[in-house]
PyMOL CGO cylinders between C-alpha atoms (Angstrom):
from pymol import cmd
from pymol.cgo import CYLINDER

trace = [
    CYLINDER, 95.32, -162.32, -157.87, 96.12, -161.21, -161.41, 0.3, 1, 1, 1, 1, 1, 1,
    CYLINDER, 96.12, -161.21, -161.41, 98.98, -158.70, -161.58, 0.3, 1, 1, 1, 1, 1, 1,
    CYLINDER, 98.98, -158.70, -161.58, 100.82, -156.69, -164.20, 0.3, 1, 1, 1, 1, 1, 1,
    CYLINDER, 100.82, -156.69, -164.20, 103.78, -154.36, -164.12, 0.3, 1, 1, 1, 1, 1, 1,
    CYLINDER, 103.78, -154.36, -164.12, 103.53, -150.84, -165.48, 0.3, 1, 1, 1, 1, 1, 1,
    CYLINDER, 103.53, -150.84, -165.48, 106.89, -149.68, -166.84, 0.3, 1, 1, 1, 1, 1, 1,
    CYLINDER, 106.89, -149.68, -166.84, 107.43, -145.94, -167.23, 0.3, 1, 1, 1, 1, 1, 1,
    CYLINDER, 107.43, -145.94, -167.23, 110.45, -144.69, -169.17, 0.3, 1, 1, 1, 1, 1, 1,
    CYLINDER, 110.45, -144.69, -169.17, 111.18, -140.97, -169.01, 0.3, 1, 1, 1, 1, 1, 1,
    CYLINDER, 111.18, -140.97, -169.01, 111.62, -139.54, -172.51, 0.3, 1, 1, 1, 1, 1, 1,
    CYLINDER, 111.62, -139.54, -172.51, 112.39, -136.12, -171.06, 0.3, 1, 1, 1, 1, 1, 1,
    CYLINDER, 112.39, -136.12, -171.06, 113.35, -134.79, -167.65, 0.3, 1, 1, 1, 1, 1, 1,
    CYLINDER, 113.35, -134.79, -167.65, 110.44, -134.94, -165.22, 0.3, 1, 1, 1, 1, 1, 1,
    CYLINDER, 110.44, -134.94, -165.22, 109.46, -133.55, -161.83, 0.3, 1, 1, 1, 1, 1, 1,
    CYLINDER, 109.46, -133.55, -161.83, 107.25, -135.83, -159.76, 0.3, 1, 1, 1, 1, 1, 1,
    CYLINDER, 107.25, -135.83, -159.76, 106.69, -133.04, -157.26, 0.3, 1, 1, 1, 1, 1, 1,
    CYLINDER, 106.69, -133.04, -157.26, 105.93, -133.41, -153.58, 0.3, 1, 1, 1, 1, 1, 1,
    CYLINDER, 105.93, -133.41, -153.58, 104.34, -129.96, -153.26, 0.3, 1, 1, 1, 1, 1, 1,
    CYLINDER, 104.34, -129.96, -153.26, 107.15, -128.10, -151.54, 0.3, 1, 1, 1, 1, 1, 1,
    CYLINDER, 107.15, -128.10, -151.54, 110.80, -127.18, -151.89, 0.3, 1, 1, 1, 1, 1, 1,
    CYLINDER, 110.80, -127.18, -151.89, 114.00, -126.82, -149.89, 0.3, 1, 1, 1, 1, 1, 1,
    CYLINDER, 114.00, -126.82, -149.89, 114.68, -123.32, -148.62, 0.3, 1, 1, 1, 1, 1, 1,
    CYLINDER, 114.68, -123.32, -148.62, 117.59, -121.68, -150.39, 0.3, 1, 1, 1, 1, 1, 1,
    CYLINDER, 117.59, -121.68, -150.39, 118.10, -124.59, -152.78, 0.3, 1, 1, 1, 1, 1, 1,
    CYLINDER, 118.10, -124.59, -152.78, 115.05, -125.66, -154.78, 0.3, 1, 1, 1, 1, 1, 1,
    CYLINDER, 115.05, -125.66, -154.78, 111.51, -124.34, -155.18, 0.3, 1, 1, 1, 1, 1, 1,
    CYLINDER, 111.51, -124.34, -155.18, 110.00, -127.63, -156.40, 0.3, 1, 1, 1, 1, 1, 1,
    CYLINDER, 110.00, -127.63, -156.40, 111.42, -130.83, -154.95, 0.3, 1, 1, 1, 1, 1, 1,
    CYLINDER, 111.42, -130.83, -154.95, 110.73, -134.32, -156.27, 0.3, 1, 1, 1, 1, 1, 1,
    CYLINDER, 110.73, -134.32, -156.27, 109.13, -137.05, -154.21, 0.3, 1, 1, 1, 1, 1, 1,
    CYLINDER, 109.13, -137.05, -154.21, 111.83, -139.30, -152.77, 0.3, 1, 1, 1, 1, 1, 1,
    CYLINDER, 111.83, -139.30, -152.77, 112.14, -141.80, -149.97, 0.3, 1, 1, 1, 1, 1, 1,
    CYLINDER, 112.14, -141.80, -149.97, 114.44, -141.80, -146.94, 0.3, 1, 1, 1, 1, 1, 1,
    CYLINDER, 114.44, -141.80, -146.94, 117.33, -143.14, -149.02, 0.3, 1, 1, 1, 1, 1, 1,
    CYLINDER, 117.33, -143.14, -149.02, 116.97, -140.42, -151.68, 0.3, 1, 1, 1, 1, 1, 1,
    CYLINDER, 116.97, -140.42, -151.68, 115.29, -142.60, -154.32, 0.3, 1, 1, 1, 1, 1, 1,
    CYLINDER, 115.29, -142.60, -154.32, 112.62, -140.74, -156.35, 0.3, 1, 1, 1, 1, 1, 1,
    CYLINDER, 112.62, -140.74, -156.35, 109.18, -142.29, -156.85, 0.3, 1, 1, 1, 1, 1, 1,
    CYLINDER, 109.18, -142.29, -156.85, 105.70, -141.56, -158.15, 0.3, 1, 1, 1, 1, 1, 1,
    CYLINDER, 105.70, -141.56, -158.15, 102.91, -142.21, -155.67, 0.3, 1, 1, 1, 1, 1, 1,
    CYLINDER, 102.91, -142.21, -155.67, 100.40, -144.90, -156.55, 0.3, 1, 1, 1, 1, 1, 1,
    CYLINDER, 100.40, -144.90, -156.55, 97.45, -142.58, -155.91, 0.3, 1, 1, 1, 1, 1, 1,
    CYLINDER, 97.45, -142.58, -155.91, 98.92, -140.04, -158.35, 0.3, 1, 1, 1, 1, 1, 1,
    CYLINDER, 98.92, -140.04, -158.35, 99.61, -142.69, -160.97, 0.3, 1, 1, 1, 1, 1, 1,
    CYLINDER, 99.61, -142.69, -160.97, 96.11, -144.09, -160.67, 0.3, 1, 1, 1, 1, 1, 1,
    CYLINDER, 96.11, -144.09, -160.67, 94.74, -140.57, -161.10, 0.3, 1, 1, 1, 1, 1, 1,
    CYLINDER, 94.74, -140.57, -161.10, 96.74, -140.11, -164.30, 0.3, 1, 1, 1, 1, 1, 1,
    CYLINDER, 96.74, -140.11, -164.30, 95.46, -143.39, -165.72, 0.3, 1, 1, 1, 1, 1, 1,
    CYLINDER, 95.46, -143.39, -165.72, 91.93, -142.56, -164.62, 0.3, 1, 1, 1, 1, 1, 1,
    CYLINDER, 91.93, -142.56, -164.62, 92.09, -139.18, -166.36, 0.3, 1, 1, 1, 1, 1, 1,
    CYLINDER, 92.09, -139.18, -166.36, 93.18, -140.82, -169.61, 0.3, 1, 1, 1, 1, 1, 1,
    CYLINDER, 93.18, -140.82, -169.61, 90.37, -143.34, -169.21, 0.3, 1, 1, 1, 1, 1, 1,
    CYLINDER, 90.37, -143.34, -169.21, 87.79, -140.58, -168.77, 0.3, 1, 1, 1, 1, 1, 1,
    CYLINDER, 87.79, -140.58, -168.77, 88.99, -138.88, -171.98, 0.3, 1, 1, 1, 1, 1, 1,
    CYLINDER, 88.99, -138.88, -171.98, 88.84, -142.16, -173.89, 0.3, 1, 1, 1, 1, 1, 1,
    CYLINDER, 88.84, -142.16, -173.89, 85.31, -142.92, -172.71, 0.3, 1, 1, 1, 1, 1, 1,
    CYLINDER, 85.31, -142.92, -172.71, 84.09, -139.44, -173.67, 0.3, 1, 1, 1, 1, 1, 1,
    CYLINDER, 84.09, -139.44, -173.67, 85.64, -139.81, -177.12, 0.3, 1, 1, 1, 1, 1, 1,
    CYLINDER, 85.64, -139.81, -177.12, 83.98, -143.19, -177.56, 0.3, 1, 1, 1, 1, 1, 1,
    CYLINDER, 83.98, -143.19, -177.56, 80.62, -141.82, -176.47, 0.3, 1, 1, 1, 1, 1, 1,
    CYLINDER, 80.62, -141.82, -176.47, 80.83, -139.36, -179.36, 0.3, 1, 1, 1, 1, 1, 1,
    CYLINDER, 80.83, -139.36, -179.36, 82.33, -141.70, -181.94, 0.3, 1, 1, 1, 1, 1, 1,
    CYLINDER, 82.33, -141.70, -181.94, 80.57, -144.94, -180.98, 0.3, 1, 1, 1, 1, 1, 1,
    CYLINDER, 80.57, -144.94, -180.98, 77.39, -144.14, -179.00, 0.3, 1, 1, 1, 1, 1, 1,
    CYLINDER, 77.39, -144.14, -179.00, 76.31, -147.75, -179.46, 0.3, 1, 1, 1, 1, 1, 1,
    CYLINDER, 76.31, -147.75, -179.46, 79.24, -148.78, -177.22, 0.3, 1, 1, 1, 1, 1, 1,
    CYLINDER, 79.24, -148.78, -177.22, 78.82, -146.04, -174.64, 0.3, 1, 1, 1, 1, 1, 1,
    CYLINDER, 78.82, -146.04, -174.64, 77.51, -148.27, -171.86, 0.3, 1, 1, 1, 1, 1, 1,
    CYLINDER, 77.51, -148.27, -171.86, 80.01, -151.05, -172.54, 0.3, 1, 1, 1, 1, 1, 1,
    CYLINDER, 80.01, -151.05, -172.54, 83.09, -148.90, -171.99, 0.3, 1, 1, 1, 1, 1, 1,
    CYLINDER, 83.09, -148.90, -171.99, 81.56, -146.83, -169.22, 0.3, 1, 1, 1, 1, 1, 1,
    CYLINDER, 81.56, -146.83, -169.22, 81.06, -150.03, -167.25, 0.3, 1, 1, 1, 1, 1, 1,
    CYLINDER, 81.06, -150.03, -167.25, 84.62, -151.15, -167.93, 0.3, 1, 1, 1, 1, 1, 1,
    CYLINDER, 84.62, -151.15, -167.93, 85.86, -147.76, -166.74, 0.3, 1, 1, 1, 1, 1, 1,
    CYLINDER, 85.86, -147.76, -166.74, 83.89, -148.01, -163.51, 0.3, 1, 1, 1, 1, 1, 1,
    CYLINDER, 83.89, -148.01, -163.51, 85.16, -151.51, -162.87, 0.3, 1, 1, 1, 1, 1, 1,
    CYLINDER, 85.16, -151.51, -162.87, 88.76, -150.35, -163.29, 0.3, 1, 1, 1, 1, 1, 1,
    CYLINDER, 88.76, -150.35, -163.29, 88.68, -147.03, -161.45, 0.3, 1, 1, 1, 1, 1, 1,
    CYLINDER, 88.68, -147.03, -161.45, 85.38, -146.94, -159.57, 0.3, 1, 1, 1, 1, 1, 1,
    CYLINDER, 85.38, -146.94, -159.57, 82.39, -144.65, -160.00, 0.3, 1, 1, 1, 1, 1, 1,
    CYLINDER, 82.39, -144.65, -160.00, 82.88, -140.92, -159.67, 0.3, 1, 1, 1, 1, 1, 1,
    CYLINDER, 82.88, -140.92, -159.67, 81.76, -139.84, -156.21, 0.3, 1, 1, 1, 1, 1, 1,
    CYLINDER, 81.76, -139.84, -156.21, 81.47, -143.40, -154.93, 0.3, 1, 1, 1, 1, 1, 1,
    CYLINDER, 81.47, -143.40, -154.93, 81.92, -143.66, -151.19, 0.3, 1, 1, 1, 1, 1, 1,
    CYLINDER, 81.92, -143.66, -151.19, 83.85, -146.93, -151.29, 0.3, 1, 1, 1, 1, 1, 1,
    CYLINDER, 83.85, -146.93, -151.29, 87.12, -146.99, -153.18, 0.3, 1, 1, 1, 1, 1, 1,
    CYLINDER, 87.12, -146.99, -153.18, 86.86, -150.77, -153.00, 0.3, 1, 1, 1, 1, 1, 1,
    CYLINDER, 86.86, -150.77, -153.00, 84.39, -150.68, -155.87, 0.3, 1, 1, 1, 1, 1, 1,
    CYLINDER, 84.39, -150.68, -155.87, 87.37, -150.30, -158.21, 0.3, 1, 1, 1, 1, 1, 1,
    CYLINDER, 87.37, -150.30, -158.21, 88.98, -153.64, -159.02, 0.3, 1, 1, 1, 1, 1, 1,
    CYLINDER, 88.98, -153.64, -159.02, 92.36, -152.13, -159.96, 0.3, 1, 1, 1, 1, 1, 1,
    CYLINDER, 92.36, -152.13, -159.96, 95.01, -151.35, -157.36, 0.3, 1, 1, 1, 1, 1, 1,
    CYLINDER, 95.01, -151.35, -157.36, 97.94, -149.21, -158.52, 0.3, 1, 1, 1, 1, 1, 1,
    CYLINDER, 97.94, -149.21, -158.52, 101.21, -149.42, -156.62, 0.3, 1, 1, 1, 1, 1, 1,
    CYLINDER, 101.21, -149.42, -156.62, 103.99, -146.89, -156.19, 0.3, 1, 1, 1, 1, 1, 1,
    CYLINDER, 103.99, -146.89, -156.19, 106.19, -146.40, -159.25, 0.3, 1, 1, 1, 1, 1, 1,
    CYLINDER, 106.19, -146.40, -159.25, 109.79, -146.94, -158.15, 0.3, 1, 1, 1, 1, 1, 1,
    CYLINDER, 109.79, -146.94, -158.15, 113.19, -147.44, -159.70, 0.3, 1, 1, 1, 1, 1, 1,
    CYLINDER, 113.19, -147.44, -159.70, 114.06, -151.06, -160.62, 0.3, 1, 1, 1, 1, 1, 1,
    CYLINDER, 114.06, -151.06, -160.62, 114.49, -153.30, -157.58, 0.3, 1, 1, 1, 1, 1, 1,
    CYLINDER, 114.49, -153.30, -157.58, 118.09, -154.34, -158.30, 0.3, 1, 1, 1, 1, 1, 1,
    CYLINDER, 118.09, -154.34, -158.30, 119.19, -150.70, -158.56, 0.3, 1, 1, 1, 1, 1, 1,
    CYLINDER, 119.19, -150.70, -158.56, 117.34, -149.73, -155.39, 0.3, 1, 1, 1, 1, 1, 1,
    CYLINDER, 117.34, -149.73, -155.39, 118.86, -152.64, -153.49, 0.3, 1, 1, 1, 1, 1, 1,
    CYLINDER, 118.86, -152.64, -153.49, 122.40, -151.77, -154.61, 0.3, 1, 1, 1, 1, 1, 1,
    CYLINDER, 122.40, -151.77, -154.61, 122.02, -148.11, -153.68, 0.3, 1, 1, 1, 1, 1, 1,
    CYLINDER, 122.02, -148.11, -153.68, 120.52, -148.95, -150.30, 0.3, 1, 1, 1, 1, 1, 1,
    CYLINDER, 120.52, -148.95, -150.30, 123.57, -151.09, -149.58, 0.3, 1, 1, 1, 1, 1, 1,
    CYLINDER, 123.57, -151.09, -149.58, 125.84, -148.17, -150.39, 0.3, 1, 1, 1, 1, 1, 1,
    CYLINDER, 125.84, -148.17, -150.39, 123.96, -145.99, -147.90, 0.3, 1, 1, 1, 1, 1, 1,
    CYLINDER, 123.96, -145.99, -147.90, 124.08, -148.67, -145.18, 0.3, 1, 1, 1, 1, 1, 1,
    CYLINDER, 124.08, -148.67, -145.18, 127.83, -149.03, -145.62, 0.3, 1, 1, 1, 1, 1, 1,
    CYLINDER, 127.83, -149.03, -145.62, 128.27, -145.28, -145.40, 0.3, 1, 1, 1, 1, 1, 1,
    CYLINDER, 128.27, -145.28, -145.40, 129.77, -144.92, -148.84, 0.3, 1, 1, 1, 1, 1, 1,
    CYLINDER, 129.77, -144.92, -148.84, 126.88, -142.74, -150.07, 0.3, 1, 1, 1, 1, 1, 1,
    CYLINDER, 126.88, -142.74, -150.07, 124.38, -140.43, -148.37, 0.3, 1, 1, 1, 1, 1, 1,
    CYLINDER, 124.38, -140.43, -148.37, 120.70, -140.06, -149.32, 0.3, 1, 1, 1, 1, 1, 1,
    CYLINDER, 120.70, -140.06, -149.32, 121.57, -136.68, -150.86, 0.3, 1, 1, 1, 1, 1, 1,
    CYLINDER, 121.57, -136.68, -150.86, 124.27, -138.39, -152.97, 0.3, 1, 1, 1, 1, 1, 1,
    CYLINDER, 124.27, -138.39, -152.97, 121.67, -140.89, -154.18, 0.3, 1, 1, 1, 1, 1, 1,
    CYLINDER, 121.67, -140.89, -154.18, 119.20, -138.15, -155.06, 0.3, 1, 1, 1, 1, 1, 1,
    CYLINDER, 119.20, -138.15, -155.06, 121.82, -136.25, -157.05, 0.3, 1, 1, 1, 1, 1, 1,
    CYLINDER, 121.82, -136.25, -157.05, 122.78, -139.39, -159.01, 0.3, 1, 1, 1, 1, 1, 1,
    CYLINDER, 122.78, -139.39, -159.01, 119.44, -139.53, -160.81, 0.3, 1, 1, 1, 1, 1, 1,
    CYLINDER, 119.44, -139.53, -160.81, 118.32, -135.89, -160.66, 0.3, 1, 1, 1, 1, 1, 1,
    CYLINDER, 118.32, -135.89, -160.66, 119.51, -132.43, -161.61, 0.3, 1, 1, 1, 1, 1, 1,
    CYLINDER, 119.51, -132.43, -161.61, 118.47, -128.86, -160.91, 0.3, 1, 1, 1, 1, 1, 1,
    CYLINDER, 118.47, -128.86, -160.91, 116.82, -126.82, -163.66, 0.3, 1, 1, 1, 1, 1, 1,
    CYLINDER, 116.82, -126.82, -163.66, 116.09, -123.10, -163.52, 0.3, 1, 1, 1, 1, 1, 1,
    CYLINDER, 116.09, -123.10, -163.52, 113.36, -121.24, -165.35, 0.3, 1, 1, 1, 1, 1, 1,
    CYLINDER, 113.36, -121.24, -165.35, 111.86, -117.78, -165.33, 0.3, 1, 1, 1, 1, 1, 1,
    CYLINDER, 111.86, -117.78, -165.33, 108.58, -116.30, -166.51, 0.3, 1, 1, 1, 1, 1, 1,
    CYLINDER, 108.58, -116.30, -166.51, 108.62, -113.92, -169.48, 0.3, 1, 1, 1, 1, 1, 1,
    CYLINDER, 108.62, -113.92, -169.48, 106.44, -110.89, -170.11, 0.3, 1, 1, 1, 1, 1, 1,
    CYLINDER, 106.44, -110.89, -170.11, 104.71, -110.10, -173.42, 0.3, 1, 1, 1, 1, 1, 1,
    CYLINDER, 104.71, -110.10, -173.42, 107.97, -108.57, -174.72, 0.3, 1, 1, 1, 1, 1, 1,
    CYLINDER, 107.97, -108.57, -174.72, 110.06, -111.62, -173.95, 0.3, 1, 1, 1, 1, 1, 1,
    CYLINDER, 110.06, -111.62, -173.95, 111.73, -109.98, -170.96, 0.3, 1, 1, 1, 1, 1, 1,
    CYLINDER, 111.73, -109.98, -170.96, 112.17, -112.05, -167.77, 0.3, 1, 1, 1, 1, 1, 1,
    CYLINDER, 112.17, -112.05, -167.77, 109.73, -110.99, -165.07, 0.3, 1, 1, 1, 1, 1, 1,
    CYLINDER, 109.73, -110.99, -165.07, 111.24, -109.72, -161.86, 0.3, 1, 1, 1, 1, 1, 1,
    CYLINDER, 111.24, -109.72, -161.86, 111.50, -112.25, -159.01, 0.3, 1, 1, 1, 1, 1, 1,
    CYLINDER, 111.50, -112.25, -159.01, 110.16, -115.05, -161.22, 0.3, 1, 1, 1, 1, 1, 1,
    CYLINDER, 110.16, -115.05, -161.22, 113.27, -117.25, -161.25, 0.3, 1, 1, 1, 1, 1, 1,
    CYLINDER, 113.27, -117.25, -161.25, 112.42, -120.73, -159.94, 0.3, 1, 1, 1, 1, 1, 1,
    CYLINDER, 112.42, -120.73, -159.94, 114.57, -123.79, -159.42, 0.3, 1, 1, 1, 1, 1, 1,
    CYLINDER, 114.57, -123.79, -159.42, 113.08, -127.24, -159.95, 0.3, 1, 1, 1, 1, 1, 1,
    CYLINDER, 113.08, -127.24, -159.95, 114.63, -130.62, -159.38, 0.3, 1, 1, 1, 1, 1, 1,
    CYLINDER, 114.63, -130.62, -159.38, 114.10, -132.99, -162.28, 0.3, 1, 1, 1, 1, 1, 1,
    CYLINDER, 114.10, -132.99, -162.28, 114.53, -136.74, -162.65, 0.3, 1, 1, 1, 1, 1, 1,
    CYLINDER, 114.53, -136.74, -162.65, 116.79, -137.33, -165.62, 0.3, 1, 1, 1, 1, 1, 1,
    CYLINDER, 116.79, -137.33, -165.62, 115.41, -138.64, -168.90, 0.3, 1, 1, 1, 1, 1, 1,
    CYLINDER, 115.41, -138.64, -168.90, 116.06, -142.31, -169.52, 0.3, 1, 1, 1, 1, 1, 1,
    CYLINDER, 116.06, -142.31, -169.52, 115.17, -143.19, -165.92, 0.3, 1, 1, 1, 1, 1, 1,
    CYLINDER, 115.17, -143.19, -165.92, 112.85, -146.21, -165.67, 0.3, 1, 1, 1, 1, 1, 1,
    CYLINDER, 112.85, -146.21, -165.67, 110.17, -146.71, -163.05, 0.3, 1, 1, 1, 1, 1, 1,
    CYLINDER, 110.17, -146.71, -163.05, 107.97, -149.71, -162.33, 0.3, 1, 1, 1, 1, 1, 1,
    CYLINDER, 107.97, -149.71, -162.33, 104.62, -149.95, -160.60, 0.3, 1, 1, 1, 1, 1, 1,
    CYLINDER, 104.62, -149.95, -160.60, 102.61, -153.03, -159.76, 0.3, 1, 1, 1, 1, 1, 1,
    CYLINDER, 102.61, -153.03, -159.76, 99.01, -153.24, -160.96, 0.3, 1, 1, 1, 1, 1, 1,
    CYLINDER, 99.01, -153.24, -160.96, 96.86, -155.71, -159.03, 0.3, 1, 1, 1, 1, 1, 1,
    CYLINDER, 96.86, -155.71, -159.03, 93.30, -156.81, -159.73, 0.3, 1, 1, 1, 1, 1, 1,
    CYLINDER, 93.30, -156.81, -159.73, 91.35, -157.70, -156.61, 0.3, 1, 1, 1, 1, 1, 1,
    CYLINDER, 91.35, -157.70, -156.61, 88.93, -159.74, -158.73, 0.3, 1, 1, 1, 1, 1, 1,
    CYLINDER, 88.93, -159.74, -158.73, 89.34, -161.32, -162.15, 0.3, 1, 1, 1, 1, 1, 1,
    CYLINDER, 89.34, -161.32, -162.15, 89.04, -158.57, -164.80, 0.3, 1, 1, 1, 1, 1, 1,
    CYLINDER, 89.04, -158.57, -164.80, 86.87, -158.97, -167.87, 0.3, 1, 1, 1, 1, 1, 1,
    CYLINDER, 86.87, -158.97, -167.87, 88.36, -158.83, -171.36, 0.3, 1, 1, 1, 1, 1, 1,
    CYLINDER, 88.36, -158.83, -171.36, 87.04, -155.30, -171.84, 0.3, 1, 1, 1, 1, 1, 1,
    CYLINDER, 87.04, -155.30, -171.84, 88.73, -154.19, -168.62, 0.3, 1, 1, 1, 1, 1, 1,
    CYLINDER, 88.73, -154.19, -168.62, 92.15, -155.28, -169.83, 0.3, 1, 1, 1, 1, 1, 1,
    CYLINDER, 92.15, -155.28, -169.83, 91.58, -153.86, -173.30, 0.3, 1, 1, 1, 1, 1, 1,
    CYLINDER, 91.58, -153.86, -173.30, 90.59, -150.47, -171.86, 0.3, 1, 1, 1, 1, 1, 1,
    CYLINDER, 90.59, -150.47, -171.86, 93.52, -150.51, -169.43, 0.3, 1, 1, 1, 1, 1, 1,
    CYLINDER, 93.52, -150.51, -169.43, 95.90, -151.04, -172.35, 0.3, 1, 1, 1, 1, 1, 1,
    CYLINDER, 95.90, -151.04, -172.35, 94.34, -148.06, -174.13, 0.3, 1, 1, 1, 1, 1, 1,
    CYLINDER, 94.34, -148.06, -174.13, 94.83, -145.93, -171.02, 0.3, 1, 1, 1, 1, 1, 1,
    CYLINDER, 94.83, -145.93, -171.02, 98.47, -146.99, -170.75, 0.3, 1, 1, 1, 1, 1, 1,
    CYLINDER, 98.47, -146.99, -170.75, 99.14, -146.14, -174.39, 0.3, 1, 1, 1, 1, 1, 1,
    CYLINDER, 99.14, -146.14, -174.39, 97.45, -142.76, -173.91, 0.3, 1, 1, 1, 1, 1, 1,
    CYLINDER, 97.45, -142.76, -173.91, 99.58, -141.90, -170.88, 0.3, 1, 1, 1, 1, 1, 1,
    CYLINDER, 99.58, -141.90, -170.88, 102.24, -139.63, -172.39, 0.3, 1, 1, 1, 1, 1, 1,
    CYLINDER, 102.24, -139.63, -172.39, 103.09, -137.07, -169.68, 0.3, 1, 1, 1, 1, 1, 1,
    CYLINDER, 103.09, -137.07, -169.68, 103.35, -136.94, -165.91, 0.3, 1, 1, 1, 1, 1, 1,
    CYLINDER, 103.35, -136.94, -165.91, 104.58, -134.55, -163.24, 0.3, 1, 1, 1, 1, 1, 1,
    CYLINDER, 104.58, -134.55, -163.24, 105.05, -130.80, -162.94, 0.3, 1, 1, 1, 1, 1, 1,
    CYLINDER, 105.05, -130.80, -162.94, 105.90, -128.69, -165.99, 0.3, 1, 1, 1, 1, 1, 1,
    CYLINDER, 105.90, -128.69, -165.99, 104.10, -130.90, -168.51, 0.3, 1, 1, 1, 1, 1, 1,
    CYLINDER, 104.10, -130.90, -168.51, 103.15, -127.82, -170.54, 0.3, 1, 1, 1, 1, 1, 1,
    CYLINDER, 103.15, -127.82, -170.54, 106.81, -126.76, -170.69, 0.3, 1, 1, 1, 1, 1, 1,
    CYLINDER, 106.81, -126.76, -170.69, 108.06, -129.94, -172.33, 0.3, 1, 1, 1, 1, 1, 1,
    CYLINDER, 108.06, -129.94, -172.33, 108.85, -131.88, -169.18, 0.3, 1, 1, 1, 1, 1, 1,
    CYLINDER, 108.85, -131.88, -169.18, 107.50, -135.23, -168.08, 0.3, 1, 1, 1, 1, 1, 1,
    CYLINDER, 107.50, -135.23, -168.08, 107.23, -137.02, -171.42, 0.3, 1, 1, 1, 1, 1, 1,
    CYLINDER, 107.23, -137.02, -171.42, 106.98, -140.73, -170.74, 0.3, 1, 1, 1, 1, 1, 1,
    CYLINDER, 106.98, -140.73, -170.74, 106.52, -144.04, -172.47, 0.3, 1, 1, 1, 1, 1, 1,
    CYLINDER, 106.52, -144.04, -172.47, 104.19, -146.34, -170.58, 0.3, 1, 1, 1, 1, 1, 1,
    CYLINDER, 104.19, -146.34, -170.58, 104.09, -150.09, -171.15, 0.3, 1, 1, 1, 1, 1, 1,
    CYLINDER, 104.09, -150.09, -171.15, 102.29, -153.07, -169.63, 0.3, 1, 1, 1, 1, 1, 1,
    CYLINDER, 102.29, -153.07, -169.63, 104.33, -156.11, -168.71, 0.3, 1, 1, 1, 1, 1, 1,
    CYLINDER, 104.33, -156.11, -168.71, 102.89, -159.52, -167.95, 0.3, 1, 1, 1, 1, 1, 1,
    CYLINDER, 102.89, -159.52, -167.95, 104.46, -162.72, -166.68, 0.3, 1, 1, 1, 1, 1, 1,
    CYLINDER, 104.46, -162.72, -166.68, 108.25, -162.91, -167.04, 0.3, 1, 1, 1, 1, 1, 1,
    CYLINDER, 108.25, -162.91, -167.04, 108.28, -159.25, -168.12, 0.3, 1, 1, 1, 1, 1, 1,
    CYLINDER, 108.28, -159.25, -168.12, 106.59, -160.13, -171.39, 0.3, 1, 1, 1, 1, 1, 1,
    CYLINDER, 106.59, -160.13, -171.39, 105.33, -156.97, -173.11, 0.3, 1, 1, 1, 1, 1, 1,
    CYLINDER, 105.33, -156.97, -173.11, 101.53, -157.20, -173.45, 0.3, 1, 1, 1, 1, 1, 1,
    CYLINDER, 101.53, -157.20, -173.45, 100.45, -153.64, -174.22, 0.3, 1, 1, 1, 1, 1, 1,
    CYLINDER, 100.45, -153.64, -174.22, 99.92, -154.12, -177.94, 0.3, 1, 1, 1, 1, 1, 1,
    CYLINDER, 99.92, -154.12, -177.94, 98.27, -157.53, -177.55, 0.3, 1, 1, 1, 1, 1, 1,
    CYLINDER, 98.27, -157.53, -177.55, 95.65, -156.17, -175.17, 0.3, 1, 1, 1, 1, 1, 1,
    CYLINDER, 95.65, -156.17, -175.17, 95.23, -152.93, -177.09, 0.3, 1, 1, 1, 1, 1, 1,
    CYLINDER, 95.23, -152.93, -177.09, 94.57, -154.87, -180.30, 0.3, 1, 1, 1, 1, 1, 1,
    CYLINDER, 94.57, -154.87, -180.30, 91.41, -156.21, -178.66, 0.3, 1, 1, 1, 1, 1, 1,
    CYLINDER, 91.41, -156.21, -178.66, 90.31, -152.68, -177.80, 0.3, 1, 1, 1, 1, 1, 1,
    CYLINDER, 90.31, -152.68, -177.80, 91.00, -151.41, -181.31, 0.3, 1, 1, 1, 1, 1, 1,
    CYLINDER, 91.00, -151.41, -181.31, 89.14, -154.34, -182.85, 0.3, 1, 1, 1, 1, 1, 1,
    CYLINDER, 89.14, -154.34, -182.85, 86.12, -153.68, -180.63, 0.3, 1, 1, 1, 1, 1, 1,
    CYLINDER, 86.12, -153.68, -180.63, 85.78, -149.97, -181.33, 0.3, 1, 1, 1, 1, 1, 1,
    CYLINDER, 85.78, -149.97, -181.33, 86.30, -150.12, -185.11, 0.3, 1, 1, 1, 1, 1, 1,
    CYLINDER, 86.30, -150.12, -185.11, 84.15, -153.20, -185.76, 0.3, 1, 1, 1, 1, 1, 1,
]
cmd.load_cgo(trace, "trace")
């Protein structure tokens, strides 16, 4: 099975929200595991990549109608057909984006030994940010103050990308384009949060984003 690693580096604070908060403390909590380590769910990450792919395919349909079918097929191989009953039609499997393994292992040891609690772990890599809505005059709206937990910029996540069957050259080229297009993730993207740099890593952590993207660029401008 062919596999890659997707490396996400936060260029700004980000909230990978779990859809709820903690009463009296935070209105929007980040997804985190039982040890307090934040993560981005694989389903969510695949959806972000799929959304970028859809935008790219639409742009290509307008700019290069002669290649419309070529890249539509590559998109369907990667992410499946819209409305398809079987998710298995997509050849790409996207894993959970987690902190680097060595860091997770070290922090888990600290929890096992009782030197840190899960809440301590969570607070090591996150912070609380407060924001309020403004009216047309720039005055804070009443009862609009919200507290969000953010993962601190500079934090690195990794997710495994597995192909269940051998991908075609176009599949990898389009995937690289989707990765390069992925610039934001999480809650508050329109407020400056969640800026990310996404990169594809191959064997031995060799960076392959640009190599694969060069094939995509060559194909669409030829």
